[in-house]
C-alpha positions as CSV (number, residue, x, y, z in Angstrom):
1,M,13.0,1.6,12.9
2,E,13.0,-2.1,13.7
3,K,9.7,-3.9,13.8
4,L,7.9,-5.0,16.9
5,T,4.8,-7.1,17.1
6,L,2.7,-6.7,20.2
7,I,0.0,-9.3,20.6
8,K,-2.9,-9.3,23.1
9,V,-4.7,-12.6,23.7
10,G,-7.8,-13.2,25.9
11,G,-7.8,-15.5,28.9
12,K,-9.8,-18.3,27.2
13,I,-6.9,-19.0,24.7
14,V,-4.2,-19.1,27.3
15,E,-6.2,-21.1,29.9
16,E,-6.8,-24.2,27.8
17,P,-3.7,-26.5,27.3
18,D,-4.4,-27.2,23.5
19,T,-5.1,-23.6,22.5
20,L,-2.3,-22.3,24.6
21,Q,0.2,-24.7,22.9
22,Q,-1.0,-23.6,19.4
23,L,-0.8,-20.0,20.4
24,L,2.8,-20.3,21.7
25,R,3.9,-22.1,18.6
26,D,2.3,-19.4,16.4
27,F,3.8,-16.6,18.5
28,S,7.2,-18.2,18.5
29,S,7.2,-18.2,14.7
30,I,6.7,-14.4,14.5
31,D,9.9,-12.8,13.2
32,G,11.6,-9.9,15.0
33,Y,10.9,-8.3,18.3
34,K,7.7,-9.2,20.1
35,V,5.6,-8.8,23.2
36,L,2.7,-10.8,24.5
37,V,-0.1,-9.4,26.7
38,H,-2.5,-11.9,28.3
39,G,-5.8,-12.1,30.2
40,G,-6.9,-14.8,32.6
41,G,-10.4,-14.0,33.9
42,R,-11.9,-17.5,33.7
43,S,-9.0,-18.9,35.8
44,A,-9.4,-16.1,38.4
45,T,-13.1,-16.8,38.6
46,K,-12.5,-20.6,39.0
47,I,-9.8,-20.3,41.7
48,A,-11.8,-17.6,43.5
49,S,-14.8,-20.0,43.6
50,Q,-12.5,-22.8,45.0
51,L,-11.4,-20.4,47.7
52,G,-15.0,-19.5,48.5
53,I,-14.7,-16.0,47.1
54,E,-17.7,-14.8,44.9
55,S,-16.9,-13.1,41.6
56,Q,-18.9,-9.9,41.0
57,M,-19.3,-8.5,37.5
58,V,-20.9,-5.3,36.3
59,N,-21.3,-4.9,32.5
60,G,-18.7,-7.7,31.9
61,R,-16.2,-5.9,34.2
62,R,-14.9,-7.5,37.3
63,I,-15.4,-5.8,40.7
64,T,-12.0,-6.2,42.5
65,D,-12.3,-6.1,46.2
66,A,-9.4,-6.8,48.6
67,E,-9.9,-10.6,48.5
68,M,-10.3,-10.7,44.7
69,L,-7.2,-8.6,44.3
70,K,-5.2,-11.3,46.0
71,V,-6.7,-13.9,43.6
72,V,-6.0,-11.9,40.4
73,T,-2.5,-11.1,41.6
74,M,-1.9,-14.8,42.2
75,V,-3.6,-16.0,39.0
76,Y,-2.6,-13.4,36.5
77,G,0.9,-12.6,37.8
78,G,1.7,-16.2,38.8
79,L,-0.3,-19.2,37.4
80,V,-1.2,-17.9,34.0
81,N,1.9,-15.8,33.4
82,K,4.4,-18.4,34.4
83,N,2.7,-21.2,32.4
84,I,3.0,-19.0,29.3
85,V,6.7,-18.1,30.1
86,A,7.6,-21.8,30.7
87,G,5.8,-22.8,27.4
88,L,7.8,-20.1,25.5
89,Q,11.1,-21.2,27.0
90,A,10.3,-24.8,25.8
91,L,10.1,-23.2,22.3
92,Q,13.5,-21.4,22.7
93,V,11.8,-18.0,23.2
94,N,13.6,-16.2,26.0
95,A,10.5,-14.8,27.7
96,L,10.2,-12.8,30.9
97,G,6.9,-12.5,32.8
98,L,6.1,-9.1,34.1
99,T,3.4,-7.2,35.9
100,G,3.3,-3.4,35.8
101,A,5.1,-3.3,39.2
102,D,8.2,-5.1,38.0
103,M,10.8,-2.5,37.2
104,N,8.0,0.1,37.4
105,I,7.0,-0.9,33.9
106,M,3.4,0.4,34.2
107,R,2.0,2.7,36.9
108,S,-1.7,3.4,37.3
109,Y,-4.1,5.1,39.7
110,K,-7.1,3.5,41.3
111,R,-10.2,4.2,39.2
112,P,-12.3,6.9,40.8
113,V,-15.8,5.9,41.8
114,K,-18.5,7.2,39.5
115,D,-21.6,5.1,39.0
116,V,-19.8,1.9,40.1
117,D,-17.1,1.2,42.6
118,Y,-14.8,-1.2,40.7
119,G,-12.5,-1.5,43.7
120,F,-8.8,-2.1,43.2
121,V,-8.9,-1.5,39.4
122,G,-6.1,0.6,37.8
123,D,-6.3,3.2,35.0
124,V,-2.9,3.5,33.4
125,K,-1.0,6.7,34.1
126,E,2.5,6.0,32.7
127,V,4.5,3.4,30.9
128,N,8.3,3.0,31.6
129,A,9.0,2.5,27.9
130,D,12.8,3.0,28.2
131,V,13.1,-0.1,30.4
132,L,10.7,-2.1,28.3
133,A,12.5,-1.2,25.1
134,S,15.9,-1.9,26.6
135,L,14.7,-5.5,27.6
136,I,13.3,-6.1,24.1
137,K,16.5,-4.9,22.4
138,Q,18.5,-7.4,24.5
139,G,16.4,-10.2,22.9
140,I,14.1,-10.7,25.8
141,V,10.4,-11.3,25.1
142,P,8.2,-9.6,27.7
143,V,5.0,-11.4,28.7
144,L,2.8,-8.8,30.4
145,A,0.1,-9.8,32.9
146,P,-3.0,-7.5,33.3
147,L,-1.7,-6.0,36.6
148,T,-0.3,-2.6,37.4
149,H,0.7,-0.8,40.6
150,D,0.2,2.7,42.1
151,K,3.8,3.1,43.3
152,Q,2.3,3.3,46.8
153,G,2.7,-0.4,47.4
154,H,-0.6,-1.6,46.0
155,M,-1.3,-3.8,43.0
156,L,-4.2,-3.0,40.7
157,N,-6.2,-5.2,38.4
158,T,-6.0,-3.6,34.9
159,N,-7.8,-4.4,31.6
160,A,-5.5,-6.4,29.3
161,D,-6.7,-4.5,26.2
162,T,-5.6,-1.3,28.0
163,I,-2.2,-2.8,28.9
164,A,-1.6,-3.8,25.3
165,G,-2.7,-0.4,23.9
166,E,-0.7,1.7,26.4
167,A,2.4,-0.5,25.9
168,A,2.1,-0.3,22.1
169,K,1.7,3.5,22.2
170,A,4.7,4.0,24.5
171,L,6.9,1.6,22.4
172,A,6.0,3.4,19.2
173,K,8.8,5.9,20.0
174,Y,11.4,3.1,19.7
175,F,9.9,0.6,17.2
176,D,7.7,0.2,14.2
177,V,4.8,-1.3,16.2
178,T,2.1,-3.6,14.9
179,L,-0.6,-4.2,17.6
180,M,-2.7,-7.3,17.3
181,F,-5.9,-7.8,19.3
182,C,-6.9,-11.5,19.2
183,F,-10.5,-12.6,19.9
184,E,-12.7,-15.5,18.8
185,K,-13.5,-14.3,15.3
186,K,-11.2,-13.9,12.2
187,G,-11.7,-10.1,12.3
188,V,-14.4,-7.5,12.3
189,L,-17.4,-9.0,10.5
190,L,-19.7,-7.4,7.9
191,N,-22.3,-10.0,8.9
192,E,-22.2,-11.5,12.5
193,Q,-23.7,-14.7,11.2
194,D,-21.0,-15.3,8.6
195,D,-17.5,-15.9,10.1
196,E,-15.9,-15.4,6.6
197,S,-17.3,-11.9,6.1
198,V,-14.2,-10.2,7.5
199,I,-13.8,-6.5,6.7
200,P,-10.2,-6.4,5.5
201,E,-9.5,-2.7,6.3
202,I,-11.2,0.0,8.4
203,D,-10.4,3.7,8.6
204,R,-12.2,6.4,10.5
205,V,-14.7,7.2,7.7
206,S,-15.7,3.6,7.1
207,F,-15.8,3.0,10.9
208,Q,-18.4,5.7,11.3
209,K,-20.4,4.4,8.3
210,Y,-20.5,0.9,9.8
211,V,-21.5,2.2,13.2
212,D,-24.3,4.3,11.7
213,E,-25.5,1.3,9.7
214,G,-25.4,-0.9,12.9
215,I,-22.8,-3.3,11.4
216,I,-20.3,-2.4,14.1
217,Q,-21.9,-2.3,17.5
218,G,-21.5,-3.3,21.2
219,G,-18.0,-4.1,22.5
220,M,-16.4,-3.8,19.1
221,I,-17.0,0.0,19.1
222,P,-14.6,0.7,22.1
223,K,-12.1,-1.8,20.8
224,L,-11.9,0.1,17.5
225,E,-11.8,3.5,19.2
226,N,-8.8,2.2,21.2
227,A,-7.3,1.1,17.9
228,F,-7.6,4.6,16.4
229,Q,-6.1,6.1,19.6
230,A,-3.1,3.8,19.2
231,I,-2.7,4.9,15.5
232,D,-2.9,8.5,16.6
233,A,-0.1,7.8,19.1
234,G,2.3,6.5,16.4
235,V,1.4,2.8,16.3
236,K,1.9,1.8,12.6
237,Q,-1.1,-0.6,12.3
238,V,-3.6,-2.4,14.5
239,I,-4.9,-5.8,13.4
240,I,-8.0,-7.4,14.9
241,T,-7.9,-11.2,14.3
242,Q,-8.2,-14.7,15.6
243,A,-5.3,-16.1,17.7
244,S,-4.7,-18.9,15.2
245,E,-4.1,-16.3,12.5
246,I,-1.4,-14.2,14.2
247,H,1.5,-15.5,12.1
248,K,-0.4,-14.8,8.8
249,N,-1.1,-11.1,9.4
250,T,-4.7,-11.6,8.3
251,G,-7.8,-10.1,9.9
252,T,-9.1,-6.6,10.0
253,R,-6.4,-3.9,9.6
254,V,-7.2,-0.6,11.3
255,H,-5.4,2.5,9.9
């Protein structure tokens, strides 16, 4: 099978002009088929504030009421997404910006209320991988915004890590997929105080050992659990790294 690199970058990287330009240059230099998934939370918070809409967060997750849904649809699907697409076109990358609603790429259902009502937040139900794979094979580079739809006419705010993981799993039937999660460190660290103490490889046995020893904790646990789920679903490898390292294939490889 042909190789596909699927890269997820956080909002911070794509929201600052300098880091965005560097990311787009690095992304454009990756050989073969590729997909970019982006966030944009800080821009959404800023524009909501300018519009007099207060952002509510619970455990780092956004509460998306009806007014905030308008903002995230505007910001993620419009402002952030189209800036990325325009930047890639300037580098001769034929990018196409998509939300989950476009061509029914990704359908989700509104998250049921348990302890917290997150509002108009979607949990992914299905990915239309046939259409996505067809676009990619035509030489188009999809740029996926963190928005899905319920096929009942409603947009839903959806976690960008989830979008990336679900897209990678669905595309594993068609391509040899490498999924890269980019964050502010060079990889999973052995010592949080030492940015150079990157753990080069993690499998399930070493993951459990690091969790038991308290080396891997907090938000990194679900990130790695998602990585193992992607491997189980046929994704060849998952790499956790810094955005500036994506063209080098360095970081922590999960297998």
